[in-house]
C-alpha positions in Angstrom: 13.4 -21.9 -27.0 14.6 -24.8 -25.2 12.8 -28.1 -24.5 15.3 -29.7 -22.6 14.7 -29.8 -19.0 17.3 -29.4 -16.6 17.5 -31.3 -13.3 19.0 -28.4 -11.2 18.7 -24.6 -11.3 19.2 -21.7 -8.8 16.0 -20.1 -9.7 12.8 -21.6 -11.5 10.3 -19.0 -12.8 6.7 -20.5 -13.3 5.1 -18.3 -16.4 6.3 -17.1 -19.5 4.2 -13.8 -19.7 5.7 -10.2 -19.4 6.4 -10.8 -15.8 8.2 -14.1 -16.1 10.4 -13.0 -19.0 11.0 -9.5 -17.1 12.2 -11.5 -14.1 14.4 -14.0 -15.9 16.0 -10.7 -17.6 16.6 -9.0 -14.5 18.0 -12.2 -12.4 20.3 -12.6 -15.2 21.4 -8.7 -15.4 22.1 -9.2 -11.7 24.7 -12.3 -12.5 22.1 -15.1 -11.6 22.6 -17.4 -14.8 21.3 -20.4 -13.8 17.6 -19.6 -14.3 15.0 -21.8 -16.0 11.8 -20.2 -16.9 8.5 -22.6 -17.2 5.9 -21.8 -19.8 2.9 -24.2 -19.8 2.2 -23.3 -23.4 4.1 -20.5 -25.7 5.5 -17.4 -24.4 2.6 -14.7 -23.9 0.0 -17.0 -24.2 -2.0 -16.1 -21.1 -3.0 -12.2 -21.0 0.4 -10.7 -22.3 -0.8 -11.0 -26.1 -3.5 -9.2 -25.9 -2.6 -6.3 -23.8 -2.9 -2.8 -25.0 0.6 -2.0 -24.3 0.2 1.5 -23.1 3.4 3.1 -21.0 1.4 5.6 -19.1 1.5 6.7 -15.3 -2.0 8.0 -14.6 -1.6 10.0 -11.4 0.7 8.3 -9.2 0.7 9.4 -5.4 3.5 7.2 -3.8 7.4 7.4 -4.3 7.5 3.6 -5.1 5.0 3.8 -7.5 7.1 6.5 -9.6 10.4 4.7 -9.1 9.1 1.5 -10.6 7.2 3.3 -13.3 10.1 5.5 -14.7 12.6 2.5 -14.3 10.1 0.5 -16.6 9.2 3.3 -19.2 13.2 4.0 -19.4 14.1 0.1 -19.8 11.3 -0.2 -22.4 12.5 2.7 -24.6 15.8 1.3 -24.6 15.4 -2.4 -25.0 15.1 -2.6 -28.7 18.5 -0.8 -29.1 20.0 -3.3 -26.2 18.7 -6.7 -27.5 18.4 -5.8 -31.4 15.0 -7.3 -31.0 12.0 -5.0 -32.3 9.7 -4.0 -29.5 7.3 -1.5 -31.3 7.8 1.2 -28.5 7.0 4.7 -29.8 7.0 7.9 -27.5 3.6 9.4 -28.8 2.9 11.4 -25.4 -0.2 11.0 -23.4 -2.9 13.2 -22.2 -5.5 13.4 -19.1 -8.7 15.7 -19.0 -9.8 17.0 -16.0 -13.6 18.0 -16.4 -14.5 18.5 -12.6 -12.9 20.8 -10.0 -12.1 17.6 -7.8 -10.5 15.8 -10.7 -8.4 19.3 -11.8 -7.2 19.4 -7.9 -6.0 15.6 -8.1 -4.4 16.3 -11.1 -2.6 19.7 -9.9 -1.6 18.1 -6.5 -0.2 15.0 -8.0 1.6 16.6 -10.9 4.6 18.3 -8.8 4.9 15.0 -6.9 5.4 13.0 -10.1 7.6 15.6 -11.7 9.8 15.2 -8.8 10.7 11.6 -9.5 11.1 12.1 -13.4 7.5 12.1 -14.9 7.3 15.1 -17.1 3.8 16.5 -16.8 2.4 19.9 -18.0 -1.3 21.6 -17.4 -2.6 22.5 -20.6 -5.6 24.3 -21.7 -8.6 22.3 -23.6 -7.6 24.0 -26.8 -4.2 22.5 -26.4 -5.5 19.1 -25.7 -7.5 19.4 -28.8 -4.8 20.4 -31.2 -2.9 17.3 -30.0 -5.8 15.0 -30.0 -7.9 16.4 -32.8 -10.7 13.9 -32.6 -11.4 14.5 -29.1 -14.3 16.6 -27.2 -12.7 18.8 -24.7 -15.9 21.3 -24.4 -16.5 20.3 -20.7 -12.7 20.1 -19.8 -11.4 22.5 -17.2 -7.9 21.8 -18.0 -5.8 18.8 -19.4 -2.4 17.3 -18.5 0.1 16.5 -21.2 2.8 13.8 -20.5 5.4 14.2 -23.5 7.8 11.2 -22.5 5.0 8.5 -22.4 4.0 6.1 -25.2 3.1 2.6 -26.2 4.8 -0.8 -27.0 3.9 -3.9 -28.6 3.3 -6.3 -25.6 4.5 -9.6 -27.5 7.6 -7.8 -29.2 8.7 -6.6 -25.8 8.4 -9.7 -24.0 10.4 -11.6 -26.7 13.0 -8.7 -26.5 13.2 -9.4 -22.8 13.3 -13.3 -23.1 16.3 -12.9 -25.8 17.8 -10.5 -23.2 17.7 -13.3 -20.6 18.7 -16.1 -22.7 21.9 -14.0 -24.0 23.0 -14.0 -20.5 22.5 -17.8 -19.7 18.6 -18.2 -18.6 17.0 -21.3 -20.1 13.4 -21.0 -21.3 11.5 -24.0 -21.4 7.7 -24.0 -23.2 4.9 -26.3 -23.4 5.9 -27.5 -19.8 3.8 -26.9 -17.0 4.8 -26.6 -13.2 2.6 -29.1 -11.8 3.6 -28.9 -8.2 6.1 -26.7 -6.3 8.1 -29.2 -4.0 8.9 -28.5 -0.4 10.4 -29.8 2.8 10.5 -28.2 6.2 8.8 -25.0 5.3 11.4 -24.5 2.3 11.1 -24.6 -1.4 13.0 -27.3 -2.9 11.9 -27.4 -6.4 9.3 -27.9 -8.9 7.8 -31.1 -10.4 6.7 -31.2 -14.2 5.1 -33.8 -16.7 8.9 -34.0 -17.9 10.4 -34.3 -14.5 11.5 -32.5 -11.5 13.9 -29.5 -11.1 15.7 -29.0 -7.8 16.0 -25.5 -7.1 17.0 -22.9 -4.2 14.4 -20.3 -5.4 10.9 -20.9 -7.1 8.8 -17.5 -8.4 5.3 -17.8 -9.1 4.7 -15.4 -11.9 1.8 -17.3 -13.4 -0.7 -14.5 -13.9 -4.1 -15.3 -13.3 -3.3 -19.0 -12.7 -1.2 -17.8 -9.7 -4.0 -18.2 -7.1 -4.4 -22.1 -7.9 -0.7 -22.6 -8.2 -0.1 -20.9 -4.7 -3.0 -22.7 -3.2 -1.5 -26.2 -4.2 1.6 -24.8 -2.1 -0.5 -24.0 0.8 -0.4 -20.3 -0.1 -2.9 -17.5 -0.1 -2.9 -15.3 -3.1 -6.1 -13.5 -3.7 -6.4 -12.9 -7.3 -9.4 -13.1 -9.6 -9.8 -12.7 -13.4 -12.3 -10.5 -14.8 -13.5 -9.7 -18.4 -11.6 -7.0 -20.0 -12.4 -5.1 -23.0 -11.4 -3.2 -26.0 -13.2 -2.0 -29.1 -11.4 -1.7 -32.4 -13.0 0.5 -35.0 -12.5 0.9 -38.6 -10.2 3.6 -39.9 -11.1 7.0 -38.9 -10.1 10.2 -40.9 -7.6 12.3 -39.0 -6.3 9.4 -37.0 -2.5 9.4 -37.5 0.0 6.5 -36.3 1.6 9.1 -33.9 -1.6 10.5 -32.4 -0.9 10.6 -28.6 -2.6 8.1 -26.0 -5.8 9.4 -24.1 -7.0 8.2 -20.9 -10.5 9.7 -19.5 -11.0 8.8 -16.0 -14.7 10.4 -16.4 -15.8 7.5 -18.7 -13.3 5.1 -17.4 -12.1 5.0 -21.0 -8.7 5.1 -22.8 -8.0 5.5 -26.5 -5.3 4.8 -28.9 -4.8 4.6 -32.6 -5.0 1.1 -33.9 -4.2 0.4 -37.6 -5.9 3.9 -38.6 -8.9 3.4 -36.5 -9.1 3.6 -32.7 -9.0 1.4 -29.9 -11.3 2.2 -27.3 -10.3 0.5 -23.8 -12.8 0.0 -21.0 -12.4 -0.1 -17.1 -16.1 0.0 -16.4 -17.7 0.4 -13.1 -19.6 -3.0 -13.1 -17.0 -5.3 -14.4 -17.6 -9.0 -14.6 -15.6 -11.6 -12.8 -14.5 -14.5 -15.1 -14.4 -18.2 -13.7 -14.5 -17.9 -10.1 -14.2 -21.5 -9.7 -10.7 -21.4 -11.4 -8.9 -20.6 -14.5 -8.7 -23.6 -17.2 -5.3 -25.1 -17.3 -5.3 -25.5 -21.2 -6.6 -21.7 -21.6 -4.0 -20.1 -24.2 -4.2 -17.1 -26.5 -7.9 -17.5 -25.6 -11.1 -14.8 -25.9 -14.1 -14.6 -23.9 -17.4 -14.1 -25.9 -18.3 -10.4 -25.4 -21.3 -9.5 -23.4 -22.7 -6.8 -25.8 -25.6 -5.8 -23.5 -23.4 -5.2 -20.6 -20.8 -3.0 -22.2 -22.8 -1.0 -24.7 -23.7 1.6 -22.4 -20.1 2.1 -21.4 -19.1 2.6 -24.9 -21.8 5.0 -25.4 -20.2 7.0 -22.7 -17.0 6.7 -24.1 -17.9 8.0 -27.2 -18.7 11.2 -25.7 -15.1 11.9 -25.6 -14.3 10.9 -29.1 -17.6 11.3 -31.0 -15.8 10.1 -34.2 -15.8 6.5 -32.8 -19.8 6.3 -32.6 -20.1 6.8 -36.5 -17.0 4.4 -37.4 -17.7 0.8 -38.2 -16.7 -1.8 -35.6 -13.8 -4.2 -36.4 -13.8 -6.3 -33.5 -15.0 -6.1 -29.7 -12.4 -7.8 -27.6 -13.0 -9.5 -24.4 -10.0 -11.2 -22.5 -9.4 -11.9 -19.0 -7.1 -9.9 -16.6 -6.4 -10.5 -12.9 -7.1 -8.2 -10.1 -6.1 -8.1 -6.5 -8.7 -7.3 -3.7 -6.8 -3.7 -3.2 -5.7 -3.3 -6.7 -2.1 -3.4 -6.1 0.3 -6.2 -7.2 1.2 -9.3 -5.1 5.3 -9.2 -4.9 7.4 -10.4 -2.4 8.4 -13.6 -0.5 5.6 -16.1 0.0 5.0 -16.3 4.0 5.8 -19.4 5.5 7.4 -21.2 2.7 11.1 -20.0 2.7 12.7 -19.2 -0.8 9.1 -19.2 -2.5 8.6 -15.8 -4.4 5.5 -14.1 -5.9 5.0 -11.5 -8.8 1.5 -11.6 -9.9 -1.7 -9.7 -9.9 -0.8 -6.5 -11.9 -4.4 -5.5 -12.4 -4.1 -5.1 -16.3 -0.9 -3.2 -15.8 1.6 -5.9 -16.4 3.3 -4.5 -19.6 4.3 -1.1 -18.0 4.7 -2.5 -14.5 6.4 -5.6 -15.3 9.9 -4.2 -15.8 9.8 -2.1 -12.3 8.5 -5.1 -10.1 10.8 -7.5 -11.6 13.9 -5.4 -10.9 12.8 -5.0 -7.3 12.2 -8.7 -6.9 15.3 -9.7 -8.7 17.4 -7.4 -6.1 15.0 -9.0 -3.3 15.9 -12.5 -4.2 19.8 -11.9 -5.2 20.7 -9.4 -2.6 18.3 -10.0 0.2 16.4 -6.6 0.2 13.8 -4.9 -1.5 15.5 -1.4 -3.1 11.9 0.3 -2.9 9.3 0.6 -0.5 7.4 -2.6 -0.6 4.9 -2.0 2.3 1.9 -1.8 -0.1 2.5 -4.5 -2.6 4.1 -7.0 -0.3 2.5 -10.4 -0.6 2.1 -10.9 3.2 -0.2 -8.3 3.6 -2.9 -10.6 3.1 -2.7 -12.5 6.7 -5.4 -15.0 6.0 -7.7 -16.2 3.5 -10.5 -13.9 4.2 -10.2 -11.9 1.1 -10.0 -15.1 -1.2 -13.1 -17.0 -0.6 -15.1 -17.5 -3.9 -18.1 -15.0 -2.3 -15.4 -12.2 -1.7 -13.8 -12.3 -5.1 -17.6 -12.5 -6.6 -18.5 -9.5 -4.7 -15.4 -7.3 -5.1 -14.3 -7.9 -8.4 -17.0 -5.7 -10.2 -15.7 -2.8 -8.5 -11.8 -3.2 -9.2 -11.6 -2.1 -12.9 -13.0 1.3 -12.1 -11.2 1.6 -8.9 -7.6 1.1 -10.6 -8.6 3.5 -13.6 -10.8 6.5 -12.1 -10.4 9.3 -10.1 -9.1 9.0 -6.3 -10.0 10.9 -3.3 -8.8 11.2 0.1 -11.0 8.8 2.7 -12.7 7.1 -0.3 -12.6 3.2 0.4 -14.1 0.4 -1.3 -17.9 0.0 -1.4 -18.0 -3.7 -2.4 -17.5 -7.0 -0.1 -17.7 -4.8 3.1 -18.0 -6.2 6.5 -15.3 -8.7 6.3 -13.9 -8.1 9.7 -16.0 -6.1 12.4 -15.3 -5.4 16.0 -17.8 -6.7 18.3 -18.6 -2.9 19.0 -19.6 -2.5 15.6 -23.6 -2.2 16.3 -22.8 0.0 19.3 -20.5 2.3 17.1 -23.2 2.2 14.2 -25.8 3.5 16.5 -23.6 6.0 17.8 -23.3 7.6 14.3 -20.2 6.1 13.2 -19.2 6.4 9.5 -17.3 3.4 8.8 -14.2 3.1 6.4 -12.3 -0.1 5.3 -8.7 -1.0 6.0 -7.4 -4.5 5.2 -10.7 -6.1 5.8 -11.6 -4.1 9.1 -14.6 -1.9 9.2 -13.1 1.4 11.2 -15.4 4.1 12.4 -13.9 7.2 10.2 -16.0 9.9 12.2 -19.1 10.0 14.2 -22.3 12.3 13.1 -25.1 13.3 15.6 -27.0 10.2 14.3 -26.8 7.3 12.3 -29.1 8.9 9.5 -26.6 11.6 9.4 -23.4 9.2 8.7 -23.2 9.8 5.1 -20.5 11.4 2.8 -22.3 13.8 0.6 -19.4 14.2 -1.8 -15.8 13.1 -1.6 -13.4 15.9 -2.5 -9.9 17.6 -1.2 -11.4 19.9 0.9 -13.7 20.3 4.0 -16.5 17.8 3.6 -19.8 17.7 5.3 -18.5 15.9 8.3 -15.6 18.2 9.1 -17.1 19.8 11.9 -18.2 16.6 13.7 -14.5 15.5 13.4 -13.1 18.8 14.9 -15.5 18.2 17.9 -13.9 15.0 18.4 -10.6 16.2 17.9 -11.4 19.1 20.8 -12.9 16.6 23.2 -9.5 14.2 22.9 -7.6 17.7 23.9 -9.9 19.0 26.5 -12.0 16.0 27.9 -11.8 12.3 27.0 -12.5 10.2 24.0 -13.1 6.4 23.3 -11.8 5.1 20.3 -12.1 1.3 19.1 -9.0 0.1 17.9 -9.8 -3.6 17.9 -8.2 -3.6 14.4 -4.8 -3.7 16.0 -3.2 -6.6 15.6 -2.1 -8.6 18.7 0.2 -11.5 19.0 1.0 -13.4 22.2 4.7 -14.7 22.1 5.6 -17.3 24.5 8.2 -20.0 25.1 11.6 -20.5 26.6 13.5 -18.3 24.1 10.8 -15.5 23.7 12.9 -13.1 25.2 15.7 -13.9 23.1 13.8 -13.5 20.0 12.3 -10.2 20.8 15.4 -8.7 21.8 17.3 -10.2 18.8 14.4 -8.4 16.4 13.9 -5.1 18.4 16.3 -2.1 18.3 15.0 -1.2 22.1 15.6 -3.2 24.9 12.9 -5.7 25.7 14.4 -7.8 28.7 12.7 -5.3 31.0 10.7 -6.2 34.1 7.3 -7.7 33.7 4.7 -5.4 33.4 6.7 -2.8 31.3 5.5 -1.5 27.8 8.4 -0.9 25.4 8.2 1.0 22.0 10.5 -0.1 19.3 11.3 -0.3 15.9 12.3 -3.6 14.0 14.9 -3.4 11.2 16.4 -5.3 8.5 20.4 -5.8 8.2 20.3 -2.6 6.4 18.9 -0.8 9.2 15.6 -0.3 7.3 12.4 -0.5 9.2 10.3 -3.6 9.2 7.9 -2.7 11.8 7.1 0.1 14.6 5.3 -1.4 17.3 5.0 -2.0 21.1 6.0 -5.2 22.9 4.9 -5.5 26.4 6.4 -7.9 28.7 3.8 -9.8 30.7 6.0 -12.4 32.3 9.2 -14.0 32.2 8.5 -15.9 28.9 5.6 -14.0 27.8 5.3 -11.1 25.7 2.2 -8.9 24.1 3.1 -7.5 20.5 0.6 -4.9 19.3 0.9 -3.2 15.8 -1.5 -1.8 13.1 -3.8 -3.8 11.0 -1.7 -2.7 7.9 1.3 -4.7 9.2 -0.5 -7.8 10.5 0.8 -10.4 8.1 4.4 -8.8 8.0 4.9 -8.5 11.5 4.0 -12.1 12.3 5.8 -13.4 9.1 8.8 -11.6 10.5 8.6 -12.9 13.9 8.4 -16.6 12.6 11.2 -16.3 10.2 13.3 -15.1 13.0 12.9 -18.1 15.3 16.1 -20.2 15.4 16.1 -23.9 14.5 16.9 -24.7 18.1 14.6 -22.4 19.7 11.2 -22.9 21.6 9.1 -20.1 20.9 5.1 -19.7 19.9 3.5 -17.1 18.1 -0.3 -16.8 18.7 -2.4 -14.3 16.7 -5.0 -13.4 19.2 -6.4 -10.6 17.4 -9.8 -12.2 16.8 -10.4 -12.8 20.5 -9.6 -9.4 21.9 -11.1 -6.0 21.9 -9.1 -3.2 22.0 -10.8 0.3 23.5 -8.3 3.3 23.9 -9.6 5.7 26.6 -7.7 9.2 26.1 -7.8 12.8 27.3 -7.3 15.1 30.1 -10.2 13.4 31.9 -9.5 9.7 31.0 -8.1 8.7 34.6 -11.4 10.5 35.9 -13.7 8.2 33.7 -11.7 5.0 34.5 -11.5 5.8 38.2 -15.2 6.1 38.4 -15.5 2.0 37.5 -12.3 0.9 38.6 -10.7 0.4 41.8 -7.0 0.1 40.5 -4.4 2.6 41.5 -4.4 4.6 38.5 -2.0 7.5 39.7 1.2 8.3 38.2 2.9 6.5 41.0 0.7 3.4 40.8 0.5 3.1 37.1 3.3 4.9 35.4 3.6 5.8 31.8 4.6 2.8 29.5 3.5 0.2 31.9 0.9 -2.6 32.0 -1.5 -4.1 34.6 -4.5 -6.0 34.8 -7.3 -3.8 36.3 -11.0 -4.4 37.2 -13.5 -2.4 35.2 -16.9 -3.1 36.8 -17.2 -6.7 37.0 -14.3 -7.5 34.5 -10.7 -8.0 34.5 -8.9 -6.1 31.6 -5.3 -5.6 30.8 -4.5 -1.9 30.8 -1.4 -0.3 28.7 -0.7 3.1 29.6 0.4 4.2 26.2 -0.8 6.8 23.8 -0.8 7.5 20.2 -2.4 10.7 20.4 -0.5 12.5 22.9 -2.7 12.7 25.9 -3.1 10.7 29.1 -4.7 7.5 28.3 -4.7 3.7 28.4 -5.2 0.9 25.8 -7.9 -1.5 27.4 -7.5 -5.1 26.0 -10.9 -6.7 26.6 -12.1 -10.3 26.0 -14.6 -10.2 23.3 -17.1 -11.9 25.6 -16.9 -8.8 27.6 -16.0 -6.0 25.4 -19.6 -4.6 24.9 -20.4 -4.6 28.5 -16.9 -2.5 29.3 -17.8 -0.1 26.5 -21.3 0.5 28.0 -19.8 1.0 31.4 -17.3 3.6 29.9 -20.0 5.5 28.1 -22.2 5.7 31.0 -19.5 6.7 33.2 -18.3 9.4 31.0 -21.8 11.0 30.5 -20.8 14.0 32.6 -17.2 14.3 31.7 -17.9 15.4 27.8 -17.1 12.0 26.7 -17.4 11.4 23.1 -16.5 8.6 20.5 -13.5 9.5 18.2 -12.9 8.0 14.7 -9.7 7.3 12.5 -9.8 10.8 11.1 -9.5 12.4 14.7 -6.7 9.5 15.5 -5.1 11.1 12.3 -5.0 14.5 13.1 -4.1 13.8 16.7 -1.3 11.7 16.2 0.4 14.2 13.4 0.0 16.9 15.8 2.6 14.8 17.8 4.5 13.8 15.0 4.0 10.2 15.8 5.4 7.9 13.1 3.3 5.2 11.2 5.1 2.2 9.5 3.7 1.9 6.3 2.4 5.1 6.1 5.0 7.7 6.9 8.0 5.2 7.2 9.2 2.2 5.5 11.6 -0.5 4.6 13.7 2.2 2.9 13.8 4.5 5.9 15.9 4.1 8.9 15.0 5.0 12.9 18.0 7.5 13.1 16.8 9.5 10.2 13.2 9.3 11.2 13.7 10.6 14.6 13.4 7.7 16.7 16.8 7.3 17.7 15.8 7.0 21.4 14.3 3.8 20.9 17.6 2.5 19.4 20.1 0.8 22.2 23.2 0.3 20.2 25.0 -0.8 23.2 22.5 -3.6 24.6 23.9 -6.9 25.0 23.9 -9.4 21.9 22.8 -6.5 19.4 19.9 -6.8 17.1 19.4 -7.2 13.6 20.4 -4.0 11.9 22.5 -2.9 14.8 25.6 -2.5 12.8 23.8 -0.5 10.0 22.4 2.0 12.5 25.8 2.4 14.3 27.2 3.5 11.0 24.5 5.6 10.3 24.9 7.1 13.9 28.6 7.5 13.7 28.5 10.1 10.6 26.9 12.4 13.0 23.8 14.7 12.0 22.1 13.3 8.9 21.7 15.0 5.6 18.1 13.3 5.5 15.8 13.7 8.4 11.9 13.7 9.2 10.6 16.9 10.3 7.1 18.3 11.3 5.3 20.9 9.1 2.6 23.4 10.0 0.8 25.3 7.3 0.6 29.3 8.3 -2.4 29.9 6.3 -5.3 27.7 8.0 -7.4 27.1 5.0 -5.4 24.6 2.9 -5.3 20.9 3.6 -2.5 18.3 3.6 -3.2 14.7 2.4 0.3 13.5 1.6 2.6 14.0 -1.5 2.8 17.8 -1.2 6.4 18.9 -2.0 8.5 20.7 0.9 10.4 23.6 -0.6 13.7 25.3 1.0 15.5 28.2 -0.6 13.1 27.9 -3.9 14.0 24.0 -4.3 11.9 20.8 -3.6 13.8 19.0 -0.8 11.3 16.4 0.2 7.5 15.8 0.4 4.9 15.4 3.0 4.4 11.8 3.7 1.1 12.2 5.8 -1.2 14.9 6.5 -4.1 15.9 8.6 -5.8 19.3 10.0 -4.1 20.1 13.6 -7.3 21.8 15.1 -5.3 22.2 18.2 -2.3 23.9 16.2 -4.5 26.0 13.9 -3.6 24.6 10.5 -2.9 21.5 8.6 0.0 19.6 9.7 2.3 16.9 8.2 5.4 14.9 8.7 7.9 14.2 5.8 11.6 13.6 5.1 13.8 16.3 3.9 16.9 15.7 2.1 19.9 18.3 1.7 23.4 18.3 0.7 24.3 19.4 4.4 23.3 18.1 8.0 19.8 18.9 8.7 20.7 20.5 12.2 18.4 22.2 14.7 19.5 25.6 13.6 18.9 25.0 10.0 15.3 23.8 10.5 14.5 26.7 12.8 15.9 29.4 10.4 14.6 28.0 7.1 12.3 29.5 5.1 9.9 26.5 4.6 7.2 26.4 2.0 4.7 23.6 1.1 3.2 23.1 -2.4 -0.6 22.6 -2.2 -2.2 22.2 -5.7 -0.1 24.8 -7.6 0.3 27.2 -4.3 3.5 27.7 -2.2 2.3 28.3 1.3 4.7 29.5 4.2 5.5 26.8 6.8 6.6 26.2 10.1 9.2 23.3 10.5 10.2 21.5 13.6 12.3 18.5 14.6 10.4 18.1 18.0 6.6 17.8 18.2 5.1 21.3 17.9 2.3 20.1 20.6 3.5 19.4 24.1 7.2 18.4 23.2 7.9 18.0 27.0 5.3 15.4 27.2 3.5 17.0 30.0 0.1 16.0 28.6 1.2 12.5 28.6 2.4 12.2 32.1 0.1 14.2 34.0 
């Protein structure tokens, strides 16, 4: 390792663990040879040295997870041959048992999806699991799942092999040199200061593991990370254990097992984890251990021994406790640091840095060198945390105990975090709770998911994959939206006021649709990158000559704001103001929406006086509110944007006025089922940065001929010039009314899997489960092909006939919306 510090570098990487060495390896592989990696102590001295080194996928439910995992597994498997540095990788296989019907359905739903993306998985019997893992107890197991291509590696040796590969292509690795400060000027990175001097750099990447939060904070960045105690027990040798015994992960006991020097390593992801050093990680902590808390973890070890009874009788060689860092949503922090150009982050691997490091480093390396991320980044992008609310000591202390088990255990639809709740609440929260709302959580927001007849009944009896106890109440909400009128609190929607001399120029430059319209017009548009991939889908309302309102989902808050700000020209005058905290949004939708509003407003709400996709300030009782005639459910309706000072009063007026109109409150479950019946898209859920508006069926909102063009115009024009695409998003309706779609189900045509459902819900108006998803064929996906196709959708091992359509199956002529 070099001890010399260069004065300049194209890229400086802070941190010499698995992630930092992976990034140096991948940057140099892409031709960036002027790379310097700074390690404050020795390589692997943070958490890499004590990692278990399992290369296993668990149950992956998104395409990007599968892509990054399989890339990393394959790279690690071939790394020793490439670098001539031993890595210790052994392909021993991997078993996951399913002891409950719910877990079995999760595995059966997940296995085909993972298989499509190169993860071989087979359902096996309990006896077959016992043959492969003879010291395991599978007496309560319904079925198990066998992954033959997975294995284990030596974390230190693998990291050293990555470092060797990086150095062989020109990277310089400097140990015992801490990055004391990230240097910046005018919102851009300029380099790094160390005790040995400064390095001027074009790019700086924070790969410092559990120290990343503190390093980022010194540069003004919000990187919510918290270290937690992480345990594994190593037993004395046990008879029957061989070096090539498969790995076993048991989500029922939050435990994993593997061979370790003739004994067993028993690792815990317990449901009451302990945060470590809330105030900050000591700068001099290296190759360190934490004194184990035997009293806290012994009960969890006893539960784990029920899976492998032989471990209970074996001697204990060591109970190891070391720190690992976790993010608030158990998804890594990877991407461009918002507000600081050319500063990047790859941290928060949630104890999966060895298996996740290669994939995330590959994606980030492309992002840095080529300017785009090659996989869907909407889930892990750093800018998803728009403010510091997830990063306070109190939040990290409250959320961390839940994070380990959340990352390891079984997962069910509609399940959300139980800890650190109430971060962001609408001013209508108490009204909704009194009305029977059951709240879920999204990006810190408390969202009404569905409404029970009374607050006492607003409970989930048991999470699962089928119809739950709230199903009938949700169906009533859905019917009310289609037949009468509903109120939906959408205050979580992110709202930005964009103003200034050049506001129109900015909005038009980043929007595919025409934004230079008359004041009072609402425009639906996509924002795309230079390759034509989505960066947002949203509405832009022109309020005045140089004043615009941008409304987008809560999951895109940080990314939308960052995208606007980074595209303001040096000579342009534009202000972007986040008005979300001060504005409530109450959606009024349904055939009787006009009747309801007309009872408490003297405004002209007719089609002539208030046409679809227009905005007006109207009176509601004593109050003035901004009303947008738009819909996300396919019915007549308005978004009411109300000051928080008056939102409760407006809600009460609406509730009272709707008492004889069949008015109901509706939650997110109903919003989802209504919008999927209309096949409306949702960035970050159905479409992402690797998709484009043409293939997603949103070409109507792409104005290729508008003056001045827009970001991504040429790429989209090239796609359109090719004619009917071979990849298109379709809507699907299952012919059998019983199965449910949750997303991830494979779409079949002519006996072959040709895509998967991106998002699914139950179409109560259509009479079956409905979903949308991309299909990819070796021929153009024409209307005739879609209509004549013999489509099937796989649900937990069953192939179910389905109808497919390019147009919305519900009200394709938009008559309900414009009535």
